[in-house]
PyMOL commands that place a pseudoatom at each C-alpha (Angstrom):
pseudoatom trace, name=CA, resn=UNK, resi=1, chain=A, elem=C, hetatm=0, pos=[1.782, 21.953, 27.259]
pseudoatom trace, name=CA, resn=UNK, resi=2, chain=A, elem=C, hetatm=0, pos=[0.413, 18.577, 26.036]
pseudoatom trace, name=CA, resn=UNK, resi=3, chain=A, elem=C, hetatm=0, pos=[-0.447, 18.368, 22.175]
pseudoatom trace, name=CA, resn=UNK, resi=4, chain=A, elem=C, hetatm=0, pos=[-1.384, 15.669, 19.931]
pseudoatom trace, name=CA, resn=UNK, resi=5, chain=A, elem=C, hetatm=0, pos=[1.516, 14.395, 17.421]
pseudoatom trace, name=CA, resn=UNK, resi=6, chain=A, elem=C, hetatm=0, pos=[1.329, 11.713, 14.876]
pseudoatom trace, name=CA, resn=UNK, resi=7, chain=A, elem=C, hetatm=0, pos=[3.882, 8.984, 14.681]
pseudoatom trace, name=CA, resn=UNK, resi=8, chain=A, elem=C, hetatm=0, pos=[4.858, 7.177, 11.897]
pseudoatom trace, name=CA, resn=UNK, resi=9, chain=A, elem=C, hetatm=0, pos=[5.234, 3.133, 12.647]
pseudoatom trace, name=CA, resn=UNK, resi=10, chain=A, elem=C, hetatm=0, pos=[5.947, 0.077, 10.827]
pseudoatom trace, name=CA, resn=UNK, resi=11, chain=A, elem=C, hetatm=0, pos=[2.794, -1.273, 9.295]
pseudoatom trace, name=CA, resn=UNK, resi=12, chain=A, elem=C, hetatm=0, pos=[0.995, -3.540, 11.556]
pseudoatom trace, name=CA, resn=UNK, resi=13, chain=A, elem=C, hetatm=0, pos=[2.763, -2.385, 14.551]
pseudoatom trace, name=CA, resn=UNK, resi=14, chain=A, elem=C, hetatm=0, pos=[0.617, 0.566, 15.760]
pseudoatom trace, name=CA, resn=UNK, resi=15, chain=A, elem=C, hetatm=0, pos=[-0.706, -1.327, 18.589]
pseudoatom trace, name=CA, resn=UNK, resi=16, chain=A, elem=C, hetatm=0, pos=[2.544, -2.690, 19.771]
pseudoatom trace, name=CA, resn=UNK, resi=17, chain=A, elem=C, hetatm=0, pos=[4.041, 0.837, 19.847]
pseudoatom trace, name=CA, resn=UNK, resi=18, chain=A, elem=C, hetatm=0, pos=[1.016, 2.166, 21.430]
pseudoatom trace, name=CA, resn=UNK, resi=19, chain=A, elem=C, hetatm=0, pos=[1.233, -0.432, 24.458]
pseudoatom trace, name=CA, resn=UNK, resi=20, chain=A, elem=C, hetatm=0, pos=[5.001, 0.567, 24.647]
pseudoatom trace, name=CA, resn=UNK, resi=21, chain=A, elem=C, hetatm=0, pos=[4.184, 4.190, 24.755]
pseudoatom trace, name=CA, resn=UNK, resi=22, chain=A, elem=C, hetatm=0, pos=[1.310, 3.635, 27.249]
pseudoatom trace, name=CA, resn=UNK, resi=23, chain=A, elem=C, hetatm=0, pos=[3.882, 1.980, 29.341]
pseudoatom trace, name=CA, resn=UNK, resi=24, chain=A, elem=C, hetatm=0, pos=[5.972, 5.417, 29.697]
pseudoatom trace, name=CA, resn=UNK, resi=25, chain=A, elem=C, hetatm=0, pos=[2.779, 7.100, 30.607]
pseudoatom trace, name=CA, resn=UNK, resi=26, chain=A, elem=C, hetatm=0, pos=[1.933, 8.543, 27.274]
pseudoatom trace, name=CA, resn=UNK, resi=27, chain=A, elem=C, hetatm=0, pos=[-1.413, 8.721, 25.905]
pseudoatom trace, name=CA, resn=UNK, resi=28, chain=A, elem=C, hetatm=0, pos=[-2.194, 7.350, 22.576]
pseudoatom trace, name=CA, resn=UNK, resi=29, chain=A, elem=C, hetatm=0, pos=[-4.842, 6.815, 20.123]
pseudoatom trace, name=CA, resn=UNK, resi=30, chain=A, elem=C, hetatm=0, pos=[-4.747, 4.196, 17.225]
pseudoatom trace, name=CA, resn=UNK, resi=31, chain=A, elem=C, hetatm=0, pos=[-7.936, 4.817, 15.109]
pseudoatom trace, name=CA, resn=UNK, resi=32, chain=A, elem=C, hetatm=0, pos=[-9.297, 1.421, 14.234]
pseudoatom trace, name=CA, resn=UNK, resi=33, chain=A, elem=C, hetatm=0, pos=[-12.192, -0.135, 12.314]
pseudoatom trace, name=CA, resn=UNK, resi=34, chain=A, elem=C, hetatm=0, pos=[-13.514, -3.421, 12.124]
pseudoatom trace, name=CA, resn=UNK, resi=35, chain=A, elem=C, hetatm=0, pos=[-12.815, -5.772, 9.383]
pseudoatom trace, name=CA, resn=UNK, resi=36, chain=A, elem=C, hetatm=0, pos=[-13.496, -9.371, 8.570]
pseudoatom trace, name=CA, resn=UNK, resi=37, chain=A, elem=C, hetatm=0, pos=[-10.397, -11.502, 7.867]
pseudoatom trace, name=CA, resn=UNK, resi=38, chain=A, elem=C, hetatm=0, pos=[-10.093, -15.027, 6.474]
pseudoatom trace, name=CA, resn=UNK, resi=39, chain=A, elem=C, hetatm=0, pos=[-11.801, -17.212, 3.975]
pseudoatom trace, name=CA, resn=UNK, resi=40, chain=A, elem=C, hetatm=0, pos=[-15.498, -16.812, 3.674]
pseudoatom trace, name=CA, resn=UNK, resi=41, chain=A, elem=C, hetatm=0, pos=[-16.277, -20.018, 5.631]
pseudoatom trace, name=CA, resn=UNK, resi=42, chain=A, elem=C, hetatm=0, pos=[-14.147, -19.073, 8.438]
pseudoatom trace, name=CA, resn=UNK, resi=43, chain=A, elem=C, hetatm=0, pos=[-14.067, -15.415, 8.506]
pseudoatom trace, name=CA, resn=UNK, resi=44, chain=A, elem=C, hetatm=0, pos=[-13.628, -13.407, 11.803]
pseudoatom trace, name=CA, resn=UNK, resi=45, chain=A, elem=C, hetatm=0, pos=[-13.802, -9.943, 12.672]
pseudoatom trace, name=CA, resn=UNK, resi=46, chain=A, elem=C, hetatm=0, pos=[-10.836, -8.131, 13.696]
pseudoatom trace, name=CA, resn=UNK, resi=47, chain=A, elem=C, hetatm=0, pos=[-9.726, -4.531, 14.438]
pseudoatom trace, name=CA, resn=UNK, resi=48, chain=A, elem=C, hetatm=0, pos=[-7.459, -2.993, 11.934]
pseudoatom trace, name=CA, resn=UNK, resi=49, chain=A, elem=C, hetatm=0, pos=[-5.782, 0.537, 11.808]
pseudoatom trace, name=CA, resn=UNK, resi=50, chain=A, elem=C, hetatm=0, pos=[-7.733, 3.147, 9.910]
pseudoatom trace, name=CA, resn=UNK, resi=51, chain=A, elem=C, hetatm=0, pos=[-4.432, 4.862, 9.080]
pseudoatom trace, name=CA, resn=UNK, resi=52, chain=A, elem=C, hetatm=0, pos=[-2.000, 1.762, 8.619]
pseudoatom trace, name=CA, resn=UNK, resi=53, chain=A, elem=C, hetatm=0, pos=[1.303, 2.778, 9.642]
pseudoatom trace, name=CA, resn=UNK, resi=54, chain=A, elem=C, hetatm=0, pos=[0.288, 5.845, 12.093]
pseudoatom trace, name=CA, resn=UNK, resi=55, chain=A, elem=C, hetatm=0, pos=[-0.745, 6.420, 15.478]
pseudoatom trace, name=CA, resn=UNK, resi=56, chain=A, elem=C, hetatm=0, pos=[-1.411, 9.605, 17.642]
pseudoatom trace, name=CA, resn=UNK, resi=57, chain=A, elem=C, hetatm=0, pos=[0.312, 10.311, 20.860]
pseudoatom trace, name=CA, resn=UNK, resi=58, chain=A, elem=C, hetatm=0, pos=[-0.516, 13.133, 23.578]
pseudoatom trace, name=CA, resn=UNK, resi=59, chain=A, elem=C, hetatm=0, pos=[2.473, 14.476, 25.215]
pseudoatom trace, name=CA, resn=UNK, resi=60, chain=A, elem=C, hetatm=0, pos=[4.480, 17.800, 26.224]
pseudoatom trace, name=CA, resn=UNK, resi=61, chain=A, elem=C, hetatm=0, pos=[7.561, 17.477, 23.898]
pseudoatom trace, name=CA, resn=UNK, resi=62, chain=A, elem=C, hetatm=0, pos=[9.260, 20.214, 26.182]
pseudoatom trace, name=CA, resn=UNK, resi=63, chain=A, elem=C, hetatm=0, pos=[9.316, 18.025, 29.362]
pseudoatom trace, name=CA, resn=UNK, resi=64, chain=A, elem=C, hetatm=0, pos=[8.835, 14.461, 28.083]
pseudoatom trace, name=CA, resn=UNK, resi=65, chain=A, elem=C, hetatm=0, pos=[11.800, 11.896, 27.436]
pseudoatom trace, name=CA, resn=UNK, resi=66, chain=A, elem=C, hetatm=0, pos=[12.261, 11.860, 23.801]
pseudoatom trace, name=CA, resn=UNK, resi=67, chain=A, elem=C, hetatm=0, pos=[13.700, 8.350, 23.914]
pseudoatom trace, name=CA, resn=UNK, resi=68, chain=A, elem=C, hetatm=0, pos=[10.211, 7.194, 24.970]
pseudoatom trace, name=CA, resn=UNK, resi=69, chain=A, elem=C, hetatm=0, pos=[8.894, 7.458, 21.487]
pseudoatom trace, name=CA, resn=UNK, resi=70, chain=A, elem=C, hetatm=0, pos=[11.897, 7.825, 19.479]
pseudoatom trace, name=CA, resn=UNK, resi=71, chain=A, elem=C, hetatm=0, pos=[13.258, 4.321, 20.257]
pseudoatom trace, name=CA, resn=UNK, resi=72, chain=A, elem=C, hetatm=0, pos=[9.886, 2.544, 20.659]
pseudoatom trace, name=CA, resn=UNK, resi=73, chain=A, elem=C, hetatm=0, pos=[9.493, -0.818, 19.198]
pseudoatom trace, name=CA, resn=UNK, resi=74, chain=A, elem=C, hetatm=0, pos=[7.663, -0.346, 15.831]
pseudoatom trace, name=CA, resn=UNK, resi=75, chain=A, elem=C, hetatm=0, pos=[8.123, 3.392, 15.746]
pseudoatom trace, name=CA, resn=UNK, resi=76, chain=A, elem=C, hetatm=0, pos=[9.977, 5.038, 12.768]
pseudoatom trace, name=CA, resn=UNK, resi=77, chain=A, elem=C, hetatm=0, pos=[9.575, 8.668, 13.454]
pseudoatom trace, name=CA, resn=UNK, resi=78, chain=A, elem=C, hetatm=0, pos=[7.603, 11.650, 14.839]
pseudoatom trace, name=CA, resn=UNK, resi=79, chain=A, elem=C, hetatm=0, pos=[5.685, 13.429, 11.836]
pseudoatom trace, name=CA, resn=UNK, resi=80, chain=A, elem=C, hetatm=0, pos=[7.368, 16.773, 11.189]
pseudoatom trace, name=CA, resn=UNK, resi=81, chain=A, elem=C, hetatm=0, pos=[7.642, 19.647, 8.793]
pseudoatom trace, name=CA, resn=UNK, resi=82, chain=A, elem=C, hetatm=0, pos=[11.186, 20.213, 8.529]
pseudoatom trace, name=CA, resn=UNK, resi=83, chain=A, elem=C, hetatm=0, pos=[12.730, 19.683, 12.052]
pseudoatom trace, name=CA, resn=UNK, resi=84, chain=A, elem=C, hetatm=0, pos=[9.699, 20.559, 13.752]
pseudoatom trace, name=CA, resn=UNK, resi=85, chain=A, elem=C, hetatm=0, pos=[6.970, 18.132, 14.930]
pseudoatom trace, name=CA, resn=UNK, resi=86, chain=A, elem=C, hetatm=0, pos=[3.717, 18.930, 13.714]
pseudoatom trace, name=CA, resn=UNK, resi=87, chain=A, elem=C, hetatm=0, pos=[0.989, 19.400, 16.515]
pseudoatom trace, name=CA, resn=UNK, resi=88, chain=A, elem=C, hetatm=0, pos=[-2.468, 18.284, 15.591]
pseudoatom trace, name=CA, resn=UNK, resi=89, chain=A, elem=C, hetatm=0, pos=[-5.295, 20.173, 17.404]
pseudoatom trace, name=CA, resn=UNK, resi=90, chain=A, elem=C, hetatm=0, pos=[-7.532, 18.527, 19.933]
pseudoatom trace, name=CA, resn=UNK, resi=91, chain=A, elem=C, hetatm=0, pos=[-10.749, 19.023, 17.629]
pseudoatom trace, name=CA, resn=UNK, resi=92, chain=A, elem=C, hetatm=0, pos=[-9.240, 16.910, 14.733]
pseudoatom trace, name=CA, resn=UNK, resi=93, chain=A, elem=C, hetatm=0, pos=[-8.625, 13.926, 16.973]
pseudoatom trace, name=CA, resn=UNK, resi=94, chain=A, elem=C, hetatm=0, pos=[-12.379, 14.504, 18.157]
pseudoatom trace, name=CA, resn=UNK, resi=95, chain=A, elem=C, hetatm=0, pos=[-13.420, 14.661, 14.805]
pseudoatom trace, name=CA, resn=UNK, resi=96, chain=A, elem=C, hetatm=0, pos=[-11.671, 11.356, 13.794]
pseudoatom trace, name=CA, resn=UNK, resi=97, chain=A, elem=C, hetatm=0, pos=[-13.187, 9.767, 16.871]
pseudoatom trace, name=CA, resn=UNK, resi=98, chain=A, elem=C, hetatm=0, pos=[-16.803, 10.695, 15.962]
pseudoatom trace, name=CA, resn=UNK, resi=99, chain=A, elem=C, hetatm=0, pos=[-16.520, 9.972, 12.096]
pseudoatom trace, name=CA, resn=UNK, resi=100, chain=A, elem=C, hetatm=0, pos=[-15.262, 6.504, 12.717]
pseudoatom trace, name=CA, resn=UNK, resi=101, chain=A, elem=C, hetatm=0, pos=[-17.960, 6.040, 15.331]
pseudoatom trace, name=CA, resn=UNK, resi=102, chain=A, elem=C, hetatm=0, pos=[-20.546, 7.306, 12.962]
pseudoatom trace, name=CA, resn=UNK, resi=103, chain=A, elem=C, hetatm=0, pos=[-19.089, 5.346, 9.754]
pseudoatom trace, name=CA, resn=UNK, resi=104, chain=A, elem=C, hetatm=0, pos=[-19.161, 1.835, 11.733]
pseudoatom trace, name=CA, resn=UNK, resi=105, chain=A, elem=C, hetatm=0, pos=[-22.767, 2.545, 13.075]
pseudoatom trace, name=CA, resn=UNK, resi=106, chain=A, elem=C, hetatm=0, pos=[-24.040, 3.529, 9.433]
pseudoatom trace, name=CA, resn=UNK, resi=107, chain=A, elem=C, hetatm=0, pos=[-22.482, 0.368, 7.985]
pseudoatom trace, name=CA, resn=UNK, resi=108, chain=A, elem=C, hetatm=0, pos=[-24.256, -1.853, 10.660]
pseudoatom trace, name=CA, resn=UNK, resi=109, chain=A, elem=C, hetatm=0, pos=[-27.558, 0.049, 10.263]
pseudoatom trace, name=CA, resn=UNK, resi=110, chain=A, elem=C, hetatm=0, pos=[-27.503, -0.255, 6.391]
pseudoatom trace, name=CA, resn=UNK, resi=111, chain=A, elem=C, hetatm=0, pos=[-26.525, -4.173, 6.691]
pseudoatom trace, name=CA, resn=UNK, resi=112, chain=A, elem=C, hetatm=0, pos=[-29.200, -4.862, 8.898]
pseudoatom trace, name=CA, resn=UNK, resi=113, chain=A, elem=C, hetatm=0, pos=[-31.871, -4.159, 6.237]
pseudoatom trace, name=CA, resn=UNK, resi=114, chain=A, elem=C, hetatm=0, pos=[-30.890, -7.309, 4.779]
pseudoatom trace, name=CA, resn=UNK, resi=115, chain=A, elem=C, hetatm=0, pos=[-30.286, -10.781, 6.216]
pseudoatom trace, name=CA, resn=UNK, resi=116, chain=A, elem=C, hetatm=0, pos=[-28.471, -13.698, 4.832]
pseudoatom trace, name=CA, resn=UNK, resi=117, chain=A, elem=C, hetatm=0, pos=[-30.202, -15.200, 2.095]
pseudoatom trace, name=CA, resn=UNK, resi=118, chain=A, elem=C, hetatm=0, pos=[-32.420, -12.356, 1.108]
pseudoatom trace, name=CA, resn=UNK, resi=119, chain=A, elem=C, hetatm=0, pos=[-33.055, -11.624, -2.511]
pseudoatom trace, name=CA, resn=UNK, resi=120, chain=A, elem=C, hetatm=0, pos=[-31.639, -8.299, -3.493]
pseudoatom trace, name=CA, resn=UNK, resi=121, chain=A, elem=C, hetatm=0, pos=[-31.681, -6.322, -6.712]
pseudoatom trace, name=CA, resn=UNK, resi=122, chain=A, elem=C, hetatm=0, pos=[-28.363, -4.367, -7.656]
pseudoatom trace, name=CA, resn=UNK, resi=123, chain=A, elem=C, hetatm=0, pos=[-29.750, -0.922, -8.485]
pseudoatom trace, name=CA, resn=UNK, resi=124, chain=A, elem=C, hetatm=0, pos=[-26.541, 0.660, -9.488]
pseudoatom trace, name=CA, resn=UNK, resi=125, chain=A, elem=C, hetatm=0, pos=[-22.708, -0.176, -11.048]
pseudoatom trace, name=CA, resn=UNK, resi=126, chain=A, elem=C, hetatm=0, pos=[-21.925, -2.640, -13.574]
pseudoatom trace, name=CA, resn=UNK, resi=127, chain=A, elem=C, hetatm=0, pos=[-24.415, -5.316, -12.323]
pseudoatom trace, name=CA, resn=UNK, resi=128, chain=A, elem=C, hetatm=0, pos=[-27.328, -2.941, -12.612]
pseudoatom trace, name=CA, resn=UNK, resi=129, chain=A, elem=C, hetatm=0, pos=[-30.683, -4.663, -12.207]
pseudoatom trace, name=CA, resn=UNK, resi=130, chain=A, elem=C, hetatm=0, pos=[-29.340, -8.176, -11.613]
pseudoatom trace, name=CA, resn=UNK, resi=131, chain=A, elem=C, hetatm=0, pos=[-30.899, -10.109, -8.715]
pseudoatom trace, name=CA, resn=UNK, resi=132, chain=A, elem=C, hetatm=0, pos=[-28.646, -11.697, -6.094]
pseudoatom trace, name=CA, resn=UNK, resi=133, chain=A, elem=C, hetatm=0, pos=[-28.605, -13.101, -2.915]
pseudoatom trace, name=CA, resn=UNK, resi=134, chain=A, elem=C, hetatm=0, pos=[-27.568, -11.195, 0.092]
pseudoatom trace, name=CA, resn=UNK, resi=135, chain=A, elem=C, hetatm=0, pos=[-24.487, -13.047, 1.959]
pseudoatom trace, name=CA, resn=UNK, resi=136, chain=A, elem=C, hetatm=0, pos=[-23.351, -10.464, 4.486]
pseudoatom trace, name=CA, resn=UNK, resi=137, chain=A, elem=C, hetatm=0, pos=[-20.912, -7.797, 5.031]
pseudoatom trace, name=CA, resn=UNK, resi=138, chain=A, elem=C, hetatm=0, pos=[-17.455, -8.187, 3.748]
pseudoatom trace, name=CA, resn=UNK, resi=139, chain=A, elem=C, hetatm=0, pos=[-15.442, -5.583, 5.622]
pseudoatom trace, name=CA, resn=UNK, resi=140, chain=A, elem=C, hetatm=0, pos=[-16.049, -2.408, 7.629]
pseudoatom trace, name=CA, resn=UNK, resi=141, chain=A, elem=C, hetatm=0, pos=[-16.038, -0.529, 4.280]
pseudoatom trace, name=CA, resn=UNK, resi=142, chain=A, elem=C, hetatm=0, pos=[-19.310, 0.042, 2.748]
pseudoatom trace, name=CA, resn=UNK, resi=143, chain=A, elem=C, hetatm=0, pos=[-19.423, -3.067, 0.615]
pseudoatom trace, name=CA, resn=UNK, resi=144, chain=A, elem=C, hetatm=0, pos=[-21.087, -6.258, 1.088]
pseudoatom trace, name=CA, resn=UNK, resi=145, chain=A, elem=C, hetatm=0, pos=[-20.838, -9.801, -0.481]
pseudoatom trace, name=CA, resn=UNK, resi=146, chain=A, elem=C, hetatm=0, pos=[-23.737, -11.117, -2.709]
pseudoatom trace, name=CA, resn=UNK, resi=147, chain=A, elem=C, hetatm=0, pos=[-23.939, -14.254, -4.777]
pseudoatom trace, name=CA, resn=UNK, resi=148, chain=A, elem=C, hetatm=0, pos=[-25.021, -13.934, -8.313]
pseudoatom trace, name=CA, resn=UNK, resi=149, chain=A, elem=C, hetatm=0, pos=[-25.777, -16.613, -10.874]
pseudoatom trace, name=CA, resn=UNK, resi=150, chain=A, elem=C, hetatm=0, pos=[-23.256, -16.607, -13.814]
pseudoatom trace, name=CA, resn=UNK, resi=151, chain=A, elem=C, hetatm=0, pos=[-23.659, -18.954, -16.471]
pseudoatom trace, name=CA, resn=UNK, resi=152, chain=A, elem=C, hetatm=0, pos=[-25.467, -21.368, -14.107]
pseudoatom trace, name=CA, resn=UNK, resi=153, chain=A, elem=C, hetatm=0, pos=[-22.867, -20.982, -11.234]
pseudoatom trace, name=CA, resn=UNK, resi=154, chain=A, elem=C, hetatm=0, pos=[-23.344, -18.996, -8.231]
pseudoatom trace, name=CA, resn=UNK, resi=155, chain=A, elem=C, hetatm=0, pos=[-20.327, -16.427, -7.798]
pseudoatom trace, name=CA, resn=UNK, resi=156, chain=A, elem=C, hetatm=0, pos=[-19.625, -14.123, -4.808]
pseudoatom trace, name=CA, resn=UNK, resi=157, chain=A, elem=C, hetatm=0, pos=[-19.334, -10.486, -5.878]
pseudoatom trace, name=CA, resn=UNK, resi=158, chain=A, elem=C, hetatm=0, pos=[-18.729, -7.291, -3.799]
pseudoatom trace, name=CA, resn=UNK, resi=159, chain=A, elem=C, hetatm=0, pos=[-20.834, -4.394, -4.320]
pseudoatom trace, name=CA, resn=UNK, resi=160, chain=A, elem=C, hetatm=0, pos=[-21.545, -0.909, -2.551]
pseudoatom trace, name=CA, resn=UNK, resi=161, chain=A, elem=C, hetatm=0, pos=[-24.354, -1.653, 0.393]
pseudoatom trace, name=CA, resn=UNK, resi=162, chain=A, elem=C, hetatm=0, pos=[-25.847, 1.509, -0.901]
pseudoatom trace, name=CA, resn=UNK, resi=163, chain=A, elem=C, hetatm=0, pos=[-26.410, -0.146, -4.650]
pseudoatom trace, name=CA, resn=UNK, resi=164, chain=A, elem=C, hetatm=0, pos=[-28.920, -2.887, -2.900]
pseudoatom trace, name=CA, resn=UNK, resi=165, chain=A, elem=C, hetatm=0, pos=[-32.482, -2.774, -2.672]
pseudoatom trace, name=CA, resn=UNK, resi=166, chain=A, elem=C, hetatm=0, pos=[-34.913, -5.393, -1.945]
pseudoatom trace, name=CA, resn=UNK, resi=167, chain=A, elem=C, hetatm=0, pos=[-36.031, -7.699, -4.965]
pseudoatom trace, name=CA, resn=UNK, resi=168, chain=A, elem=C, hetatm=0, pos=[-39.705, -7.805, -5.679]
pseudoatom trace, name=CA, resn=UNK, resi=169, chain=A, elem=C, hetatm=0, pos=[-41.201, -11.157, -5.114]
pseudoatom trace, name=CA, resn=UNK, resi=170, chain=A, elem=C, hetatm=0, pos=[-41.287, -12.136, -8.675]
pseudoatom trace, name=CA, resn=UNK, resi=171, chain=A, elem=C, hetatm=0, pos=[-37.582, -11.160, -9.035]
pseudoatom trace, name=CA, resn=UNK, resi=172, chain=A, elem=C, hetatm=0, pos=[-36.658, -13.702, -6.859]
pseudoatom trace, name=CA, resn=UNK, resi=173, chain=A, elem=C, hetatm=0, pos=[-35.363, -16.224, -9.310]
pseudoatom trace, name=CA, resn=UNK, resi=174, chain=A, elem=C, hetatm=0, pos=[-31.647, -15.209, -10.148]
pseudoatom trace, name=CA, resn=UNK, resi=175, chain=A, elem=C, hetatm=0, pos=[-30.686, -16.281, -13.660]
pseudoatom trace, name=CA, resn=UNK, resi=176, chain=A, elem=C, hetatm=0, pos=[-34.236, -17.734, -14.433]
pseudoatom trace, name=CA, resn=UNK, resi=177, chain=A, elem=C, hetatm=0, pos=[-34.946, -15.032, -17.058]
pseudoatom trace, name=CA, resn=UNK, resi=178, chain=A, elem=C, hetatm=0, pos=[-38.195, -13.171, -17.570]
pseudoatom trace, name=CA, resn=UNK, resi=179, chain=A, elem=C, hetatm=0, pos=[-41.497, -15.409, -16.787]
pseudoatom trace, name=CA, resn=UNK, resi=180, chain=A, elem=C, hetatm=0, pos=[-43.658, -16.618, -19.438]
pseudoatom trace, name=CA, resn=UNK, resi=181, chain=A, elem=C, hetatm=0, pos=[-46.801, -14.801, -20.024]
pseudoatom trace, name=CA, resn=UNK, resi=182, chain=A, elem=C, hetatm=0, pos=[-48.730, -17.326, -21.823]
pseudoatom trace, name=CA, resn=UNK, resi=183, chain=A, elem=C, hetatm=0, pos=[-49.361, -21.272, -21.927]
pseudoatom trace, name=CA, resn=UNK, resi=184, chain=A, elem=C, hetatm=0, pos=[-49.657, -21.323, -25.496]
pseudoatom trace, name=CA, resn=UNK, resi=185, chain=A, elem=C, hetatm=0, pos=[-52.343, -20.433, -27.931]
pseudoatom trace, name=CA, resn=UNK, resi=186, chain=A, elem=C, hetatm=0, pos=[-52.577, -17.086, -26.179]
pseudoatom trace, name=CA, resn=UNK, resi=187, chain=A, elem=C, hetatm=0, pos=[-53.906, -18.332, -22.737]
pseudoatom trace, name=CA, resn=UNK, resi=188, chain=A, elem=C, hetatm=0, pos=[-52.470, -16.290, -20.140]
pseudoatom trace, name=CA, resn=UNK, resi=189, chain=A, elem=C, hetatm=0, pos=[-50.791, -17.580, -17.129]
pseudoatom trace, name=CA, resn=UNK, resi=190, chain=A, elem=C, hetatm=0, pos=[-51.795, -16.344, -13.602]
pseudoatom trace, name=CA, resn=UNK, resi=191, chain=A, elem=C, hetatm=0, pos=[-49.062, -16.290, -10.935]
pseudoatom trace, name=CA, resn=UNK, resi=192, chain=A, elem=C, hetatm=0, pos=[-49.911, -16.268, -7.353]
pseudoatom trace, name=CA, resn=UNK, resi=193, chain=A, elem=C, hetatm=0, pos=[-47.241, -13.542, -6.621]
for i in range(1, 193): cmd.bond("trace and resi %d" % i, "trace and resi %d" % (i + 1))
show_as sticks, trace
zoom trace
């Protein structure tokens, strides 16, 4: 009977091992997420393994040729308890697939609230109540990059997307300090916004 099993691989060799197993007719699944790599000016989106160094294969161990996975390029060993390979229920594989799909959709939906250049207020964490400029998503994780004014210089900071909220119009001046309330001699200043 076919069951799912986890294979421990060399790091970054998950896809290579999956391709080799696929050539032998073995169904595989490598959970992946999107990630941006490279410098901020030249970053590109790339798919990376969610469980680095692991992949799942669906095989009947009693009838399949064990040499196909034992000696596959990049594979270290089948995950076992003692000498017995650990079978993973189909429901767990389905759950991983659903959770990863929901996670990526959630990150995309939350980052769509802001576009590059929007002013945001950080509502939580060490930068609480600071105003920043939204720069974009950093990785497929739930962190984004914002620009903050530190000592007159814009610096990139990574924060959780849930810690951001849109800044109110008069807050749109990072680093400028509070607005003056009077012109002198008690005459109030009336701002348009």
